[in-house]
C-alpha positions in Angstrom: -17.2 13.4 4.7 -14.7 11.4 6.9 -11.2 10.8 5.8 -11.9 7.0 5.9 -14.7 7.5 3.3 -12.6 9.5 1.2 -9.8 6.9 1.1 -12.3 4.2 0.3 -13.7 6.3 -2.6 -10.1 7.0 -3.9 -9.4 3.3 -3.8 -12.7 2.5 -5.8 -11.8 5.3 -8.3 -8.3 3.9 -8.9 -9.8 0.5 -9.5 -12.5 2.1 -11.9 -9.8 4.0 -13.8 -7.8 0.9 -14.2 -10.9 -1.0 -15.7 -11.7 2.0 -18.0 -8.1 2.0 -19.3 -8.3 -1.7 -20.0 -11.8 -1.3 -21.7 -10.5 1.7 -23.7 -7.5 -0.2 -24.9 -9.7 -3.3 -25.9 -11.8 -0.9 -28.1 -8.9 1.1 -29.7 -9.0 -0.7 -32.9 -11.6 -3.0 -34.9 -11.7 -4.8 -38.0 -12.9 -2.7 -41.0 -16.8 -2.7 -41.1 -17.1 -3.7 -37.6 -18.1 -1.6 -34.4 -16.4 -1.5 -31.1 -18.0 -3.3 -28.3 -18.0 0.0 -26.3 -17.7 3.6 -27.7 -14.3 4.9 -26.9 -15.5 8.6 -26.7 -17.9 7.6 -23.9 -15.2 5.7 -22.1 -12.9 8.6 -22.4 -15.5 10.9 -21.1 -16.1 8.7 -18.2 -12.4 8.3 -17.5 -12.0 12.1 -17.5 -14.8 12.3 -14.9 -13.3 9.7 -12.7 -9.7 11.3 -13.1 -11.1 14.6 -12.2 -12.8 13.4 -8.9 -9.6 11.4 -8.2 -7.4 14.4 -8.4 -9.8 16.4 -6.1 -10.0 13.5 -3.4 -6.2 13.2 -3.6 -5.7 17.0 -2.9 -8.3 16.9 0.0 -6.8 13.8 1.6 -3.2 15.2 1.4 -4.3 18.5 3.0 -6.2 16.7 5.5 -3.3 14.4 6.3 -0.7 17.2 6.6 -3.0 19.3 8.7 -4.4 16.9 11.2 -2.2 16.2 14.3 -2.2 13.0 16.5 0.0 13.2 19.6 2.0 16.2 18.0 2.7 14.4 14.6 0.7 14.9 11.5 -1.0 11.9 9.8 1.4 12.4 7.1 4.2 11.9 9.5 2.4 8.7 10.8 2.1 7.4 7.4 5.9 7.9 6.6 6.7 6.1 9.7 4.4 3.3 9.0 5.7 2.9 5.4 9.3 2.7 6.7 8.5 0.4 9.3 6.6 -2.0 6.9 9.8 -2.0 4.7 12.1 -2.5 7.7 9.8 -5.5 8.9 9.9 -7.1 5.4 13.6 -6.7 5.0 14.3 -8.3 8.5 11.8 -11.1 7.9 13.5 -12.0 4.7 16.8 -11.9 6.3 15.8 -14.1 9.3 14.1 -16.5 7.1 17.5 -17.0 5.4 19.5 -16.8 8.7 17.4 -19.4 10.4 17.5 -22.1 7.6 19.4 -25.1 8.6 22.0 -26.5 6.3 22.0 -30.4 6.7 25.5 -32.0 6.5 25.8 -35.5 5.3 29.1 -36.1 7.1 31.3 -34.3 9.6 33.8 -33.6 6.7 31.5 -31.1 5.2 31.7 -27.4 5.8 29.4 -26.2 8.6 27.3 -23.3 7.8 26.3 -21.0 10.7 24.0 -18.0 10.9 25.8 -14.7 11.2 23.4 -13.3 13.8 21.4 -14.4 16.9 18.2 -15.3 15.1 16.1 -15.6 18.4 17.2 -12.1 19.5 16.6 -10.5 16.1 13.1 -12.2 16.1 12.4 -10.6 19.4 13.3 -7.2 17.7 11.2 -8.0 14.7 8.2 -8.9 17.0 8.6 -5.4 18.6 8.6 -3.8 15.2 5.5 -5.6 14.2 3.8 -4.6 17.5 4.8 -1.0 16.7 3.3 -1.4 13.3 -0.1 -2.7 14.7 -0.2 0.3 17.1 0.5 2.7 14.4 -1.9 1.2 12.1 -4.7 1.3 14.9 -4.0 4.9 15.4 -4.1 5.8 11.7 -7.5 3.8 11.3 -9.0 5.6 14.3 -7.8 9.0 12.8 -9.5 8.0 9.5 -12.9 7.3 10.9 -12.9 10.3 13.3 -11.2 13.1 11.1 -13.4 15.2 8.8 -12.0 15.7 5.3 -10.9 19.3 4.7 
């Protein structure tokens, strides 16, 4: 099985587990004399199977990610770089949105509000980070489709 297939199955299982949890909660109690829409013990049994498979996949994915190297770094290291880069980009985008907002003055007597940074220069830096993120994502996607799950 390819790593990408395992990642897809993991995502499906996480969705399925969430749905089973909601269905289980919906059938936790019934009015006296009524039957639940679904049998809770059957839902629990299915939930247990899904959780067991999810644990198995997570272990295999983590082992594969920490064992597979791309250009001298493991997939785990690339994922960490990607996650930090995503966070940095979000913070800088939010900051630049605020820094680039113009404050309209109704007269020359009002206080002039200025940006604390060179917005254009920081935008270029942000564009570089965004390009780096795209390249990182491409490399990870390629690895996901070419790497066998360990």
